[in-house]
N, C-alpha and C positions, 0 to 999 in steps of 0.2 A: 595477516590470516586470511585464508581463502574464505569467500562467502559460503555459508553453510546452506545455500538455497539452490533448488533446482529449477524453480519457476515461480512467476508472480502473476496473479490475476487481479486487475483493477476494474471496478465497475461502479456505476452511479446511475440514479434515475434523475432525468430532467423533467421537472413538472411543467405544466402548461403555462404557468406564471413566471417561469425562468428563461433566460436567455441560453439557448443551446450553445451558442459560440463562446459565452463567457464560462460555462461549465466545461466545455471542451478544452478551453484554454487553461483552466485550473488543473485539469488532468494532464495536460502536456508538461506542466511544471515538473512532473515526476516520471513521465514516460521518456524512454530513450528516444533520441532524434528519428531513428530509423523504424520505430514501432508506431503504427497507426491504430487509433481506436475505431471500433466498429459500432454501428448504429442499428438499432432495431426499434420497432414501434410496439407499444402495448397499450392496453386500456386499463384504467384504474378501476377501483371497486365501484365507483358511482358513474362509470362511463367516460371519465375524463381522459384525455390522451396523455400518454407518457412516452418518453424516449429513453431508451436504455443505452448508455454508452459503456463499452467494455473493451478491454485490451489485455492481451497475454504477453508476457515477457518470458522468453525461454533460452535465449542464447547467453552464454556465459559473459561476453562483453557488455551485452545489454542488461544483464542483471547488476553488473558493477555500476553502470551508468545510472540505472534506476536508484540503487542504494545511495550513490553519491549525491544525486539530485534530491532524494528524500532528506538526507542529513543536512544538506545546505538550505533547504526551504523551511526546516522546522523552526517554530517560534521559540522564544527563550524558554528554556526548561525542556524542550522536546527530547533531547538526547538523554537528559536525566530521567525523564519519564520512561524512555525505552529501557534504560538500564535497570530501573526498578520494577516495571510492570510487564515486560515482554514475555518473560518466562510463564507468567500467569495466563498469558493469551495464547498459548500453544494448545490446540485441541487434540483430542484422541486420534485424529487423522493426520497428525505430524504437520499441521499447518499453523502458522502464526497469523492470527487475525488482528488486523489494525482497522480503526475507523478514523477517518480524517474529516474535520469539520468543512463541509463543502462551501458554505457561505463565507467563513473566514478565509478560505483559500481564494475565493473570488474577489472578496473586498480588499484583502490586505497582501495578496501575493505571497502568503506564508502558509505553512501548514501547522495545524494544531490537532492533537489528539483529542477525541471525545468518546463518550460512551453512548451518547443520545443524539437525536436530531437527524438532520438531512446530511448524509455523509458520503465520502468516497470510500468504498470498501476495498481494502487491500488484503488479499490472501496469499501468503508466502509459504510455498511448499519447501519444508526443511528437509535436506538430504539426510535421512536416518535409515540405516540399514542394520538389522531389519527394521521395518516400519513400525516402531513402537514409540509411544509418547515419551517414555523415559529416556530413550536415546535422543530424541528430537530436543527435549528440554536440556539434556547434557550438552548437546551441540550449541544451543543458544547460550547457555551459561558461559561456555568457553569463548564464544564469539563476543559476548558482552564484557568479559573480563579482559579482552584484548582491545577494549575501547571501541567496540562495534565495527572494527575493521576499517574505520575511516582513515583515509590518507595513507593506506598501506600499499597501495599500488597493485593490489591483487585482483 
């Protein structure tokens, strides 16, 4: 099955107490080889320095590479979680919102979904025409029913 995505945005915040290189490496585990992350500096609520790392994946071959890397790096139960919960994480803007545990990725070289804490934010734009949540959800249901498209070579 063809991926029902038209783009992916990944971002995270690197706090002053964290290693930027380790966080960047955690992001690399799901970024296509040819896609680089961008770095910007920000200031926290109490004046503490923060770094924002972000990347956009837009080309079809890169989207496939992203999806393959994501599925391969998921911890045990990750694909099952996607199958059960992905549809509920589609917003009115036709985006699938995922949160990956950043510390788990750094420490274990694996990805785990979470609802709280320090995360890698993943926003996947679903190809829905016209752009309506119901259509995006239907596309995700179809995608999930085909086994999340993994190993299909599309």
